[in-house]
Backbone as CSV, one residue per row, in Angstrom:
resi,resn,N_x,N_y,N_z,CA_x,CA_y,CA_z,C_x,C_y,C_z
1,MET,13.902,22.392,-10.522,12.929,21.488,-9.950,11.978,22.241,-9.014
2,ALA,12.523,23.071,-8.175,11.689,23.844,-7.244,10.730,24.753,-8.003
3,ALA,11.203,25.309,-9.114,10.347,26.187,-9.918,9.179,25.396,-10.507
4,ALA,9.442,24.179,-10.957,8.383,23.338,-11.515,7.355,22.983,-10.448
5,VAL,7.830,22.637,-9.265,6.924,22.320,-8.155,6.071,23.535,-7.800
6,ALA,6.660,24.714,-7.905,5.933,25.953,-7.612,4.948,26.317,-8.717
7,GLY,4.974,25.586,-9.835,4.025,25.830,-10.911,4.542,26.690,-12.039
8,ASP,5.827,26.947,-12.093,6.425,27.743,-13.173,6.225,27.009,-14.502
9,GLN,5.487,27.640,-15.407,5.147,27.020,-16.687,6.382,26.682,-17.523
10,LYS,7.369,27.553,-17.507,8.585,27.297,-18.288,9.331,26.083,-17.742
11,ALA,9.405,25.965,-16.442,10.090,24.823,-15.827,9.342,23.523,-16.114
12,LEU,8.017,23.577,-16.053,7.213,22.395,-16.366,7.372,22.000,-17.831
13,ALA,7.353,22.994,-18.710,7.538,22.723,-20.139,8.906,22.116,-20.409
14,GLN,9.909,22.552,-19.680,11.259,22.008,-19.846,11.314,20.533,-19.433
15,ILE,10.629,20.190,-18.360,10.580,18.788,-17.926,9.935,17.929,-19.006
16,VAL,8.830,18.411,-19.563,8.152,17.670,-20.630,9.072,17.539,-21.836
17,LYS,9.674,18.639,-22.246,10.542,18.640,-23.426,11.707,17.662,-23.269
18,GLU,12.301,17.627,-22.093,13.466,16.775,-21.861,13.119,15.290,-21.781
19,ASN,11.850,14.982,-21.497,11.496,13.586,-21.251,10.455,13.005,-22.198
20,GLU,9.884,13.814,-23.087,8.804,13.298,-23.918,9.258,12.202,-24.875
21,ARG,10.444,12.307,-25.418,10.946,11.268,-26.325,11.121,9.943,-25.573
22,LEU,11.679,10.004,-24.372,11.848,8.810,-23.538,10.502,8.140,-23.272
23,VAL,9.520,8.929,-22.889,8.195,8.396,-22.570,7.550,7.790,-23.809
24,TYR,7.563,8.522,-24.909,6.928,8.034,-26.133,7.596,6.747,-26.617
25,ASN,8.910,6.725,-26.669,9.621,5.536,-27.152,9.412,4.335,-26.240
26,THR,9.346,4.571,-24.950,9.073,3.483,-24.007,7.692,2.901,-24.266
27,ALA,6.703,3.764,-24.385,5.332,3.314,-24.630,5.212,2.627,-25.985
28,LEU,5.851,3.177,-26.988,5.786,2.582,-28.323,6.428,1.201,-28.332
29,ARG,7.537,1.061,-27.643,8.217,-0.235,-27.578,7.321,-1.282,-26.906
30,LEU,6.619,-0.893,-25.863,5.774,-1.842,-25.138,4.448,-2.121,-25.839
31,LEU,3.878,-1.102,-26.475,2.538,-1.233,-27.043,2.517,-1.471,-28.547
32,ALA,3.591,-1.105,-29.231,3.683,-1.255,-30.691,2.517,-0.568,-31.407
33,ASP,2.078,0.554,-30.875,0.968,1.294,-31.471,1.191,2.782,-31.199
34,PRO,1.428,3.574,-32.251,1.701,5.002,-32.054,0.568,5.765,-31.363
35,VAL,-0.668,5.407,-31.643,-1.806,6.093,-31.019,-1.838,5.794,-29.520
36,GLU,-1.651,4.533,-29.173,-1.612,4.153,-27.757,-0.421,4.809,-27.058
37,ALA,0.704,4.890,-27.751,1.896,5.525,-27.170,1.626,7.001,-26.884
38,GLU,0.904,7.676,-27.773,0.536,9.081,-27.540,-0.357,9.213,-26.308
39,CYS,-1.282,8.284,-26.143,-2.151,8.314,-24.963,-1.332,8.147,-23.691
40,VAL,-0.382,7.219,-23.716,0.487,7.012,-22.554,1.313,8.264,-22.292
41,LEU,1.783,8.910,-23.341,2.550,10.148,-23.197,1.734,11.187,-22.429
42,GLN,0.490,11.379,-22.840,-0.369,12.363,-22.180,-0.672,11.972,-20.738
43,GLU,-1.035,10.709,-20.529,-1.354,10.246,-19.177,-0.150,10.384,-18.251
44,THR,1.017,10.057,-18.782,2.234,10.126,-17.973,2.495,11.542,-17.503
45,PHE,2.444,12.498,-18.414,2.766,13.865,-18.008,1.671,14.502,-17.158
46,LEU,0.431,14.072,-17.319,-0.606,14.529,-16.387,-0.289,14.044,-14.976
47,LYS,0.098,12.774,-14.879,0.452,12.213,-13.572,1.697,12.890,-13.005
48,VAL,2.692,13.124,-13.852,3.920,13.782,-13.401,3.595,15.162,-12.843
49,LEU,2.788,15.922,-13.549,2.451,17.271,-13.092,1.660,17.244,-11.785
50,GLN,0.789,16.248,-11.632,0.016,16.135,-10.397,0.886,15.691,-9.221
51,ALA,1.807,14.765,-9.479,2.582,14.151,-8.395,3.937,14.808,-8.168
52,LEU,4.293,15.791,-8.966,5.609,16.419,-8.851,5.930,16.918,-7.436
53,PRO,4.981,17.509,-6.722,5.309,17.947,-5.358,5.685,16.790,-4.419
54,GLU,5.266,15.575,-4.763,5.559,14.413,-3.924,6.849,13.703,-4.328
55,PHE,7.481,14.140,-5.405,8.717,13.504,-5.874,9.792,13.645,-4.804
56,LYS,10.376,12.508,-4.407,11.325,12.487,-3.289,12.782,12.584,-3.724
57,ALA,13.062,12.537,-4.994,14.424,12.623,-5.523,15.319,11.481,-5.028
58,GLN,14.711,10.319,-4.758,15.502,9.138,-4.417,16.134,8.543,-5.669
59,SER,15.585,8.909,-6.808,16.152,8.548,-8.103,16.115,9.808,-8.955
60,SER,16.656,9.722,-10.145,16.613,10.905,-11.011,15.180,11.143,-11.480
61,LEU,14.901,12.355,-11.868,13.569,12.704,-12.349,13.200,11.868,-13.571
62,SER,14.146,11.682,-14.484,13.851,10.912,-15.695,13.554,9.447,-15.370
63,THR,14.210,8.890,-14.368,13.929,7.512,-13.951,12.518,7.410,-13.392
64,TRP,12.132,8.380,-12.589,10.786,8.424,-12.023,9.735,8.536,-13.133
65,ILE,9.970,9.413,-14.093,9.043,9.588,-15.215,8.983,8.314,-16.054
66,TYR,10.132,7.693,-16.297,10.192,6.434,-17.051,9.336,5.367,-16.369
67,ARG,9.411,5.284,-15.052,8.646,4.275,-14.308,7.148,4.533,-14.434
68,ILE,6.752,5.792,-14.359,5.338,6.148,-14.519,4.866,5.755,-15.918
69,ALA,5.655,6.085,-16.931,5.295,5.754,-18.315,5.182,4.244,-18.500
70,THR,6.132,3.515,-17.962,6.108,2.055,-18.079,4.852,1.491,-17.424
71,ASN,4.518,1.980,-16.254,3.317,1.496,-15.569,2.052,1.787,-16.368
72,TYR,1.945,2.997,-16.912,0.768,3.316,-17.724,0.708,2.444,-18.979
73,ALA,1.828,2.220,-19.623,1.850,1.376,-20.820,1.446,-0.054,-20.480
74,LEU,1.956,-0.580,-19.390,1.604,-1.944,-18.990,0.126,-2.052,-18.621
75,MET,-0.433,-1.018,-17.984,-1.866,-1.030,-17.681,-2.683,-1.058,-18.970
76,ARG,-2.264,-0.273,-19.954,-2.966,-0.274,-21.244,-2.841,-1.624,-21.929
77,LEU,-1.671,-2.199,-21.863,-1.440,-3.499,-22.483,-2.338,-4.556,-21.847
78,ARG,-2.436,-4.567,-20.546,-3.320,-5.517,-19.863,-4.779,-5.246,-20.221
79,GLY,-5.153,-3.984,-20.302,-6.523,-3.636,-20.657,-6.874,-4.050,-22.069
80,ASN,-5.939,-3.926,-22.991,-6.185,-4.313,-24.380,-6.370,-5.809,-24.523
81,LYS,-5.715,-6.585,-23.690,-5.848,-8.036,-23.774,-7.239,-8.480,-23.353
82,ARG,-7.897,-7.705,-22.499,-9.227,-8.064,-22.027,-10.319,-7.677,-23.015
83,ARG,-10.035,-6.726,-23.880,-11.044,-6.281,-24.838,-11.201,-7.316,-25.941
84,PRO,-12.438,-7.624,-26.296,-12.628,-8.566,-27.402,-12.144,-7.955,-28.715
85,GLN,-11.534,-8.759,-29.520,-11.030,-8.309,-30.807,-12.035,-8.675,-31.896
86,SER,-12.349,-7.750,-32.758,-13.275,-7.991,-33.847,-12.604,-8.803,-34.943
87,LEU,-13.372,-9.696,-35.533,-12.869,-10.458,-36.669,-13.012,-9.667,-37.958
88,GLU,-13.871,-8.650,-37.929,-14.148,-7.893,-39.141,-13.132,-6.780,-39.337
89,ASN,-12.823,-6.522,-40.607,-11.950,-5.401,-40.926,-12.814,-4.149,-41.070
90,ALA,-12.225,-3.061,-41.486,-12.942,-1.784,-41.571,-14.125,-1.838,-42.533
91,GLU,-14.056,-2.697,-43.542,-15.138,-2.797,-44.523,-16.246,-3.740,-44.064
92,GLY,-16.085,-4.362,-42.897,-17.108,-5.265,-42.392,-16.955,-6.694,-42.863
93,HIS,-15.835,-7.034,-43.466,-15.583,-8.393,-43.940,-14.625,-9.101,-42.992
94,VAL,-14.815,-10.395,-42.885,-13.918,-11.191,-42.051,-12.735,-11.612,-42.905
95,SER,-11.555,-11.307,-42.430,-10.355,-11.649,-43.192,-10.019,-13.120,-43.025
96,GLN,-9.298,-13.633,-43.994,-8.840,-15.018,-43.930,-7.922,-15.214,-42.728
97,ALA,-7.105,-14.237,-42.441,-6.190,-14.334,-41.296,-6.971,-14.450,-39.989
98,ALA,-8.085,-13.711,-39.888,-8.900,-13.798,-38.676,-9.512,-15.180,-38.539
99,MET,-9.980,-15.718,-39.656,-10.536,-17.072,-39.618,-9.465,-18.088,-39.244
100,GLU,-8.285,-17.929,-39.793,-7.206,-18.868,-39.504,-6.747,-18.777,-38.060
101,SER,-6.961,-17.633,-37.428,-6.554,-17.504,-36.026,-7.370,-18.417,-35.126
102,PHE,-8.528,-18.873,-35.618,-9.345,-19.792,-34.840,-8.985,-21.247,-35.088
103,ASN,-8.114,-21.499,-36.041,-7.653,-22.866,-36.265,-6.765,-23.282,-35.121
104,LEU,-7.127,-24.360,-34.487,-6.307,-24.886,-33.409,-5.302,-25.857,-33.995
105,SER,-4.220,-26.033,-33.310,-3.236,-27.009,-33.734,-3.852,-28.384,-33.539
106,VAL,-4.041,-29.115,-34.621,-4.724,-30.402,-34.534,-3.757,-31.571,-34.542
107,GLY,-2.549,-31.336,-34.966,-1.570,-32.419,-34.984,-2.092,-33.605,-35.766
108,ASN,-2.096,-34.772,-35.150,-2.571,-35.998,-35.803,-3.962,-36.382,-35.321
109,ASN,-4.748,-35.436,-34.857,-6.062,-35.721,-34.308,-7.137,-35.419,-35.348
110,PRO,-7.617,-36.435,-36.072,-8.620,-36.196,-37.119,-9.953,-35.705,-36.555
111,LEU,-10.315,-36.144,-35.356,-11.563,-35.681,-34.754,-11.512,-34.176,-34.493
112,GLN,-10.404,-33.697,-33.942,-10.249,-32.266,-33.678,-10.237,-31.475,-34.985
113,ALA,-9.593,-32.025,-36.016,-9.557,-31.361,-37.320,-10.963,-31.240,-37.894
114,ALA,-11.775,-32.292,-37.773,-13.147,-32.262,-38.284,-13.991,-31.256,-37.503
115,MET,-13.811,-31.228,-36.189,-14.565,-30.277,-35.368,-14.185,-28.836,-35.712
116,ASN,-12.906,-28.592,-35.916,-12.462,-27.247,-36.300,-13.022,-26.854,-37.656
117,ASP,-13.071,-27.813,-38.576,-13.603,-27.543,-39.912,-15.086,-27.190,-39.824
118,GLU,-15.843,-27.929,-39.010,-17.264,-27.629,-38.827,-17.460,-26.249,-38.196
119,LEU,-16.653,-25.947,-37.208,-16.739,-24.637,-36.559,-16.450,-23.521,-37.553
120,ARG,-15.431,-23.694,-38.368,-15.075,-22.688,-39.367,-16.219,-22.490,-40.360
121,LYS,-16.822,-23.585,-40.822,-17.932,-23.484,-41.774,-19.133,-22.785,-41.138
122,ALA,-19.425,-23.111,-39.888,-20.551,-22.476,-39.195,-20.312,-20.980,-39.028
123,MET,-19.087,-20.615,-38.712,-18.765,-19.192,-38.566,-18.888,-18.473,-39.899
124,GLU,-18.408,-19.094,-40.966,-18.497,-18.473,-42.290,-19.951,-18.287,-42.700
125,GLN,-20.813,-19.285,-42.408,-22.231,-19.173,-42.745,-22.913,-18.089,-41.912
126,ALA,-22.570,-18.020,-40.647,-23.184,-17.016,-39.777,-22.806,-15.606,-40.199
127,ILE,-21.609,-15.460,-40.692,-21.124,-14.144,-41.096,-21.683,-13.745,-42.455
128,ALA,-21.899,-14.709,-43.327,-22.346,-14.424,-44.701,-23.743,-13.887,-44.772
């Protein structure tokens, strides 16, 4: 640990090697996206390397790294919820599933069903 704090490359590499699977799997479990999990992996170890001199050893190193990874994953998850999601797929077409995601539960309300149907038709015309 002291060697890593002093900047020893081998010691730092060992910390990454011992904890990268934990970080990646934690991020993947929370984000369900391998690309996002890789980003969290990188962000986590950048933070670990920057903050290592401040590590107080009140918990194990892996617990501290796990907490950093979890926080970064949760920040990404919150950020993704704020981003608007496109209805179009890669080819520029709107999928049926995307259109159906705008269907509200209408239950026994015929007025709401008619309004949803009009909205769906207007969206289809605007997209076409």
